[in-house]
C-alpha positions, 0 to 999 in steps of 0.5 A: 667811549666812557667805561662805567661800572654797571650797578643799580645807580648807573643802570637807572641814570643810563635808562633816564639819559636814553629816554631823553632821545624819545620823540615824546620829549620834543613837544616844543615842535607839536604846535608847528606840526599841528599847523602844518597838518591843519593847513594841508588838510584845508588847502591840500595841493596848495599847501604841499607846494608851498611847504616844498618851496619853503623847506626843500627850496624847489618848486613842485606843482600838479604836473610834476609832483608824481614821479614819471616812468621817464624819471625812473628809467633815468634813475636806472641809467644812473645807478651802478650795475653792481648796486643794482644786483645787490639790491635785487639779491637783498630783495630775494632774501627779504621776500623769502623771510616775510613770505614765511610770516604770511597768515591765512584765514581759518575756520573751525566748525563743530557738529552742532552747527557752530562755525568760528573763524578769522578772516585775514584781508590785506589793507587796500592802500599804504603809504610809505615815507622815505626821508631825504636830508643827511642820508639816503636809505634805499634799504629802508625802501625795501624794508617798507615796501616788501612786506606790504607787497607780500601781504597783498596790499594793492596800492602802495604810495611812497612819498619822499622829499625832492632835492633842490633840482626837483628830482628824487635820489636815483637809488631811492627810485630804483629800490622802490621800483624793484620792490613793487611801489605803485606810485611815488610823489615828491613831497616830504616832511610833516606835510607829506604825512598829512597828505597821505592821512587826509588826501589832496588833489594830487596825493591819494589818502591811504589807510596806514603810514609807515616809514622813518623820518625826522622829529617833524615826521615822527610827530606828524604821524603821532598826530594823524594816528586814528585817522589812519594807522601807523607803524610806530613812532621811531626814535634814533638808532641804537645798538647794544652788544653783550660780550664776554672775554671770548669776543673780538674787540676790533669787531665789537668796536666796528659794530658799535660805530656802525650805528653811532654814525647814523646821527648825534642822537644814536646810542651805542652800548657795550655790556661786557663781563671783562674789564680787559675787553672793555679797555681794548674796545675803547682803544679800537674805537679811538683808532677807527675814529681817526679813519672813518668818514662820518667822524664828527657825527660819531664823536658826538654820538659817543659823547652823548650816548656811548657807554661801556658798562662792565657787569659782574656777570652775564646774568647782570648783563642780560638784565641790563639788556632787558631793561634797555630793550635795544633796537639792535642786540648783538650777543658775542659770547661763548654760548650766544644761543644760550644767552639769547634764550634769556633775552625778553626785550630786543628789536633784532638779535644778532648771534655770534661774531659773524652776525654783525648788525649791518647784515640785518640792515641790508641783506639777511631778510628780517625787517630792519624797521625796529622798535626804539627807545625801549619800546621793544618791551611791547612792540615788534619789528615791522612785518607782514602782520602790519599790512593786513587786518583781521575780521572775526567770523561767527556763525551759529545754527538754530540748534547751537543758539537754542542750547545757550540762548538763556545764558546770553540773555541772563548775561545781557540783562546782568549788564542792564542791556535789555535790547541785547537780551531781546535780540536773542529772546525774539528768536525763541519767543514762540517756544 
């Protein structure tokens, strides 16, 4: 990892460098994605089966595209009992956290006959995309399905690419079943997003699509937004650690690498006020690289987007963190809670040396599907709120409307909307 002095110039260059990782930068794939979506929309199942053979090298048809109960039972036999125990423990924590996010409808009434309120309704159906490819993430299955279940979504449809043997990873299937999925289909990529957005003979149309994926999945979600809702356009994973001289360099190095191993575009950044800590973290990183299994990915990730920034003081470190708006932010300082109060932009904040980022990935309970590429400045983690919609409630008595009807008519006429004004006026035209 390179050690760099933090100043205005390096901060600007870093931000520009990180933005290169955004899915919005990969416009060269948009035509390919548009073609896939158009074909699935027109040809439905036939296009899905063809693309699955082309990209996943396996034959899927109307009889085997949906995962059966027998396949799920087989998956349970293949999953280690201890892994299943941990999945169930994680589910308990995730459910308990997300239940606290649940909102109820509310109404406010006044003596003059005015009732105002908000009706909260779960979405009827949600599509959960689960990637295959380089790695399998049962933890992401839990993080997508559980908040939807807590919100009260009745139909939770999962799609995931099959292996060359036509099967879905056993950990993915077990996690989905434990979390409460309704049905699972063996289809991945942009074609799966198109199927969920428009429906095919086999895959039902849904109201919202959530879940991470590769650049083709991200661009497909962007393309179908408006036909359905989506959670976000996810970019590569990222971590930023704010640390002072009290931090343990070995812990900090390990935490930086925990995100760098995701893929070559992942970013790992340390902002520290201690030159000594910077040097020690760099040394620890080199030591870990000699023993960790995903060394090739780690080296490329760190070469591309790994930085150790030396800041003049904590205020400068916090300013840099707020500018970068990292997906994961660890604060390992003498007073982490005090520093946390100054943070405005972060997906998830981990406080203290025993709150390592993987704790949030797997077990603590808060959702690990977080805003990336600086979007934590205006986006939030996936939550129960993402799986409900809200309707405003308005009820006026005659008495209440009579007191304000002339004001409303005046406002409408000022906008030139005489039919609006008339809609109010007719109720009092005999007075």
